[in-house]
TIVEXZA-36702 format. One record per residue (C-alpha): residue in one letter; x, y, z. Coordinates in steps of 0.1 Angstrom, whole numbers, padded with zeros to 4 digits, always signed. Layout:
BEGIN
AXYZ...
% end
This chain:
BEGIN
M+0709-0567+0458K+0683-0548+0471K+0690-0517+0449V+0684-0541+0415S+0655-0556+0431K+0638-0521+0438L+0645-0512+0402S+0633-0542+0385L+0600-0537+0409T+0598-0500+0393L+0599-0511+0360A+0573-0539+0362S+0556-0517+0380I+0559-0491+0351G+0546-0517+0331V+0517-0527+0343F+0507-0495+0342M+0509-0487+0305I+0497-0518+0295G+0467-0510+0317L+0463-0479+0303A+0461-0486+0269G+0438-0515+0280V+0410-0487+0290L+0424-0456+0271Q+0393-0444+0256Y+0386-0413+0232K+0354-0393+0232A+0351-0377+0194F+0320-0354+0191Q+0305-0339+0162I+0283-0308+0154E+0245-0319+0142D+0214-0296+0134N+0234-0274+0159T+0234-0296+0186V+0267-0315+0199A+0265-0352+0198Y+0296-0372+0215E+0303-0409+0211T+0325-0429+0233V+0357-0442+0208T+0380-0469+0220M+0411-0476+0206N+0400-0507+0190D+0375-0482+0174L+0406-0461+0162N+0421-0492+0147A+0391-0508+0129G+0386-0475+0111K+0349-0471+0128V+0356-0429+0134E+0361-0422+0099N+0333-0450+0088V+0311-0426+0113N+0322-0394+0099N+0317-0409+0060N+0285-0419+0067K+0279-0383+0082N+0291-0366+0051E+0265-0388+0030E+0243-0379+0049N+0246-0345+0043T+0252-0350+0009D+0216-0369+0003T+0202-0334+0025A+0220-0316+0000D+0204-0336-0032E+0172-0331-0016S+0172-0298-0015N+0181-0292-0049N+0156-0313-0061N+0134-0289-0043T+0145-0263-0060E+0141-0279-0095V+0108-0287-0087E+0100-0254-0077E+0116-0238-0110D+0095-0265-0126T+0065-0252-0112T+0073-0210-0119D+0072-0226-0155T+0043-0243-0158E+0025-0212-0142E+0044-0188-0168V+0032-0208-0197E-0007-0210-0185E-0003-0171-0184V+0012-0170-0218T-0017-0192-0231I-0043-0170-0215E-0033-0136-0232D-0033-0154-0266E-0066-0166-0257L-0072-0131-0251E-0059-0117-0280D-0086-0139-0302V-0114-0115-0289K-0125-0090-0312T-0138-0057-0307Y-0168-0045-0316D-0159-0019-0341E-0143-0053-0353V-0167-0076-0354S-0194-0050-0378T-0189-0047-0411V-0220-0030-0420P-0211+0010-0424V-0235+0032-0414D-0244+0059-0435P-0246+0097-0428I-0278+0118-0425V-0278+0137-0458Y-0311+0157-0457D-0342+0158-0438G-0329+0136-0412L-0327+0109-0442T-0301+0093-0462M-0288+0096-0493N-0303+0060-0502Q-0331+0067-0486L-0335+0099-0499A-0336+0081-0536E-0363+0059-0528K-0383+0090-0514L-0382+0109-0548N-0387+0077-0567R-0418+0071-0550S-0432+0104-0574L-0411+0099-0609N-0424+0075-0637S-0427+0070-0674T-0394+0080-0687I-0374+0089-0657S-0382+0065-0638G-0354+0053-0609K-0336+0085-0614G-0337+0095-0575Y-0303+0090-0565L-0292+0112-0596I-0314+0140-0583A-0309+0140-0549S-0267+0136-0550Y-0266+0165-0578S-0290+0186-0560L-0270+0184-0527Q-0238+0189-0543L-0248+0221-0561G-0269+0231-0528I-0301+0231-0542D-0331+0217-0523P-0337+0180-0541Y-0374+0183-0534M-0380+0218-0551A-0358+0205-0579T-0381+0174-0583A-0415+0190-0580I-0402+0216-0609I-0395+0185-0632L-0434+0170-0621H-0444+0198-0631E-0431+0211-0662T-0428+0174-0675G-0460+0157-0660C-0437+0129-0649N-0455+0118-0621G-0473+0102-0643T-0463+0100-0685C-0432+0122-0693S-0443+0147-0721S-0430+0144-0755L-0400+0170-0745V-0388+0140-0722R-0390+0111-0745E-0375+0126-0773C-0352+0149-0762N-0344+0139-0726N-0352+0180-0713V-0367+0171-0683G-0374+0210-0671G-0382+0228-0700Q-0348+0242-0707K-0342+0263-0740G-0313+0268-0767G-0296+0245-0786P-0292+0221-0800S-0331+0219-0808C-0350+0194-0800G-0375+0189-0835G-0366+0228-0848G-0381+0243-0818A-0370+0264-0792Y-0364+0240-0760K-0330+0221-0762A-0323+0181-0771Y-0298+0164-0749A-0279+0128-0758T-0289+0113-0729L-0314+0118-0701D-0287+0117-0673E-0272+0145-0692G-0308+0163-0694I-0311+0158-0658I-0272+0170-0649G-0283+0202-0678Y-0319+0214-0658L-0296+0216-0620D-0268+0231-0637N-0291+0258-0650L-0314+0258-0618Y-0281+0263-0597R-0265+0290-0621N-0295+0315-0633Y-0317+0314-0597Y-0296+0297-0568S-0266+0315-0573Y-0291+0351-0569G-0302+0338-0542L-0338+0328-0557T-0340+0293-0542T-0378+0294-0532P-0401+0287-0559E-0421+0320-0548A-0385+0332-0558I-0381+0315-0588G-0411+0317-0606P-0416+0350-0622K-0382+0344-0640Y-0390+0309-0648A-0421+0307-0662A-0449+0335-0670S-0474+0317-0649T-0485+0334-0621T-0499+0305-0605W-0467+0285-0610A-0448+0293-0577S-0477+0277-0565Q-0482+0243-0581V-0444+0236-0576N-0455+0237-0538N-0482+0216-0542Y-0460+0190-0560I-0429+0195-0531A-0456+0186-0505L-0464+0155-0525I-0430+0142-0524R-0427+0147-0485S-0461+0130-0481R-0445+0098-0500
% end
């Protein structure tokens, strides 16, 4: 009887201990957040109610929200970069519209051809001494003289001396287009002087003769040309006077 009582007492004590242990037993759950260990006290009732899982789920949701915010920040930075690139392209496009001086300037610069003058300026200078029938032929005389290597002032001066076109041109110019007193055929009115079909042909024929029979032989001044060109001993001085007149105008 005593043995049964002791056994019953022992079993009863164990049962009471287990019940007490189950009532007060507590679990500690912990988790790491931002490199800091946090502890939470969890009871058996919390476990049965699923609160521990809820805590873990809440933390996962917070981590997800943080990741979403990080992604949103990344997207904003990318959008900013795109905006900056568009602005740079716009600036480059505007710079491409800027014109250089060479593109804006459309006025050609005429070269100097003789005596510090352009071709047009030289022609205008000769025209100031060309009147009557030969008026306005300065460009032809200037351009063809320079092409042959003849002094355009002297070529014009000889025309003025031979034809009088500083005032009124002679009948040889007006009727036969002969500007330099050229001899040959076809004849002008049956005489020794040559006739030309047009005034331009007469000017070109005169300059060709001056180059072929004088300049090509080294006779390039009135003094050198005079003895062969005319019988007058004052021919060279008179031509030089016309050269000075042309230069002064």
